[in-house]
N, C-alpha and C positions, 0 to 999 in steps of 0.2 A: 266611289266607296260610300254608302249611305252612311247617314249620320245614325248611330244605335242612343239610346238615353245616357249609357255609359261617357259618349264624346260632348256630350253637351254641358254648357256651364249655364249654371241656373241658380236664383237663390231668391227666397222669397222677399221681396219688398212691398210694402203697405202702401198703398197710393194717395193715402188721406192729406188732403190739401197740396199734393203734387200740382197740382195748375192752378193753383191761390199763391205758391210761392216762385219768388225769384229766384234764377237761378241764376243770376249774375252775384247779389249781394244775401240773399236767404231771407228778406224779407218778405212776411207772411201778414196779407190781408185779403180778404175777400173779393173786395174791389180793386182789387191788381186785375182782376179777370173782368176786362171792361165789356166782352160779348163774347160769343161763340169762338170766335178766332182769334182774338187780340188780349195780350195783355200788354198792362201798362204800367210800370211799377210805380208805384207809391213811396216807395224808399230812397229810390236811386235812378229813379226816370229811364228805365230802360223800355223801350219797346219791343216787343218780341210775338211770333207766333204762338199761342197761348197753347197749342198740342206740342212743338217742338220743344216748348219751354218745360212743359210738364214731362216729357219724355226724360229732357236731360234730367230731370231732379232725381225721375223715378231709376235714372240709370245709374247714379250718382250715389244713390243709396243700398242699391243693389250692388255696386263695388263697395261699398263701407260692410256692409253684412257677407260677402264675397269673403272676404279679405278677412274679417274678425272670426272665421270660422276654421282660417288656416293657419293662426297663429295658435303655438302652443302654450296648452294651458297646465301643462307639466313643471313643476318647479326645477329651476337651475341645480344640479349637482356643485358642490362647494367643492 
């Protein structure tokens, strides 16, 4: 069965600073990104593949946006 637009889950997530943010501790610094493929966090010292780290950050942000959209904004009835 092909996937249609109605069967996909997607949520907009801004990629700003995703490659400079540590997915483990959340520390943001442009110097975290040592080179094209390596991230070394200056906050906690974790060493990670830069693109994998950035994709984890984007996925986490997307999940937050998705879940926020699912929350009811209707006031509870007394």
